[in-house]
C-alpha positions as CSV (number, residue, x, y, z in Angstrom):
1,X,-173.8,167.0,-8.5
2,X,-177.3,166.4,-7.4
3,X,-179.3,169.1,-5.6
4,X,-179.5,166.7,-2.7
5,X,-175.7,166.4,-2.2
6,X,-175.4,169.6,-0.1
7,X,-178.2,168.8,2.3
8,X,-176.9,165.2,2.6
9,X,-173.5,166.6,3.6
10,X,-175.2,168.8,6.2
11,X,-177.0,165.8,7.7
12,X,-173.7,163.9,7.9
13,X,-171.9,166.8,9.5
14,X,-174.6,167.5,12.0
15,X,-175.1,163.9,12.9
16,X,-171.4,163.7,13.6
17,X,-171.7,166.7,15.9
18,X,-169.4,168.9,13.8
19,X,-169.7,172.6,13.0
20,X,-169.4,173.9,9.4
21,X,-166.2,175.7,10.6
22,X,-164.7,172.4,11.9
23,X,-165.4,170.5,8.7
24,X,-164.2,173.4,6.5
25,X,-161.0,173.6,8.4
26,X,-160.4,169.8,8.3
27,X,-161.2,169.7,4.5
28,X,-159.3,172.9,3.7
29,X,-162.3,174.5,2.1
30,X,-164.1,177.8,2.6
31,X,-166.7,177.8,5.3
32,X,-168.9,180.1,3.3
33,X,-168.8,177.8,0.2
34,X,-169.6,174.8,2.4
35,X,-172.6,176.7,3.7
36,X,-173.7,177.5,0.1
37,X,-173.3,173.9,-0.9
38,X,-175.3,172.6,2.2
39,X,-178.0,175.1,1.4
40,X,-178.3,174.0,-2.3
41,X,-177.0,177.3,-3.6
42,X,-173.7,175.9,-5.1
43,X,-172.9,172.7,-6.8
44,X,-169.3,171.5,-6.2
45,X,-167.2,169.1,-8.2
46,X,-167.2,165.5,-7.1
47,X,-163.6,165.8,-5.8
48,X,-164.7,168.6,-3.5
49,X,-167.6,166.5,-2.1
50,X,-165.2,163.6,-1.6
51,X,-162.8,165.8,0.2
52,X,-165.5,167.1,2.6
53,X,-167.0,163.7,3.1
54,X,-163.5,162.3,4.0
55,X,-163.0,165.1,6.5
56,X,-166.3,164.2,8.2
57,X,-165.4,160.5,8.1
58,X,-162.0,161.1,9.7
59,X,-163.6,163.2,12.5
60,X,-166.1,160.3,13.2
61,X,-163.2,157.8,13.2
62,X,-161.2,160.0,15.6
63,X,-164.2,160.2,17.9
64,X,-164.7,156.5,17.8
65,X,-161.1,155.8,18.7
66,X,-161.3,158.2,21.6
67,X,-164.3,156.4,23.0
68,X,-162.7,152.9,22.9
69,X,-161.1,151.5,26.0
70,X,-157.3,151.7,26.2
71,X,-156.1,148.9,24.1
72,X,-152.8,148.7,26.0
73,X,-154.3,148.2,29.4
74,X,-154.5,144.5,30.3
75,X,-156.9,143.9,33.2
76,X,-155.6,141.9,36.1
77,X,-157.0,138.4,36.5
78,X,-159.0,137.7,39.6
79,X,-157.2,135.2,41.9
């Protein structure tokens, strides 16, 4: 992996408003290893990066779904 992979993951995570603990828990990875990767001190396998990126993406999707109006509510028509 590139030396910019870890810092890029950190930017994605922080932009999503997630903590390292949240992402590590969602991805099923060690928080300490995630920190080492984000700080450019460890270079994970591509599958590890994909797993963490998917966890961040899912958190973003969940947040977006929560912010959408209720899809089952049908507004009443004005008379």
